Steps between C-alpha positions, in 0.01 A plus 500: 500500500292428811432132572292328770499132588180342640591149622396324823802264510765727649796288382362510148445879524857552619636279222299693235627828647860383470443390143351841414793676669735301278335656189494849640149513645452576867152422643357781711270264697448129566140430599388165637121505551187634332428734790860632514493564123165684511625724779828569314334590170252729670781696660779499245563597136446196282812341345573448135505124531362241745624144535183331623456159662150359471442316826584709808471392862167681553341447158539541128696807396213593261319623814739795498342626180153486656612777739760696303519610136852392418685725254794268440610233256503144637721199454348195669721267706311178524525132575193424285593303194414444134125564465511808718786667320308613194267707716790651692669584172188674363445697821849625585826616358631148555510217750788331675454137604650415835780429573592819311789473254744790452472497123118494510506794742721706272278422198186605687657826620627575146153437361357753751762762408439449129127567520384857439193471723561208734201544735213260431143435594489167680207274431465398863190288429699262278789475742284454810303227329816327390663503841172404674471195274850387583477578871177304527694183419666515839376463858394821671421348837517177701237365736638333815333331795545655845323282757137489386543811284615566146737792447582666170859609440595740220817394318653841582484405868706184446877513553569145402375146453712223650490127555566347845416161649339385173259795497480833322487822700411863430690762697336843505628854569329495839730212601240222485516153353220317317480151356376450144444190291691603184854383450770745397497343152130580466544850642763579237231470234248715696722793602598802293865434402578872506410503868601157629810288444595154616846540643557136600316177568340640818418867434306729269553866588311823428729765348352780702585315822875480430687724746860407419705271273853394588761276339518148651725204469534296177381787278161511667300790644337542841174690530359695790128573494323775685363277771575134439787371713404142577783356288754605240384565143777415256470542121632171365802522270315380192231772554728798566527614140121491448446669839726789400312540175172492694599783733635704207 
């Protein structure tokens, strides 16, 4: 059986691949972006089964279906909870709520194998509407003051938020700092929790900006971001368990 994983969080993709290997399935491809997936499906034979994340780094995975007529069954892997799950259930073989559990994975794969005709017609309108509603609850951009000018920053450009000298800062992928009025406590309620995580009292980090994670003293973790190097970012001991669940 041919299986493909579409997941933008590479640690999560590798973990799912290992879990599938353990039950005798060996993914033929791991795709991480909408554009990469479109290119792959246009140039390769479609697999029997796709494990599909919803939110990819360059957009919603539904955009793949706008460009390619997928001939595969789909199992969603999603961080969206309760009220979204019914729609995922109706529009796929099954769904797996992150962090993925071994038993749930086996049940979903067995369900796929047991079906005589496992391909399905996705009602993308319902799913897009559902995701759009939930995504709209979170900030898409921040407006900061630069001299006499106002500058808009997309959340995807932000590597982290951090507090220093009783102020809150935004650090962006182009290595610039900006002051904002919100506290980290307020930001936690405005940011998408699948994308941002508060690792300690001083830092909220963007998952796509994490370059490396290493073990640190006292059962903590040390993070390296793509560009931020102004000070150490340590995942506090009491947040390590939730952080590991967050990254999948």
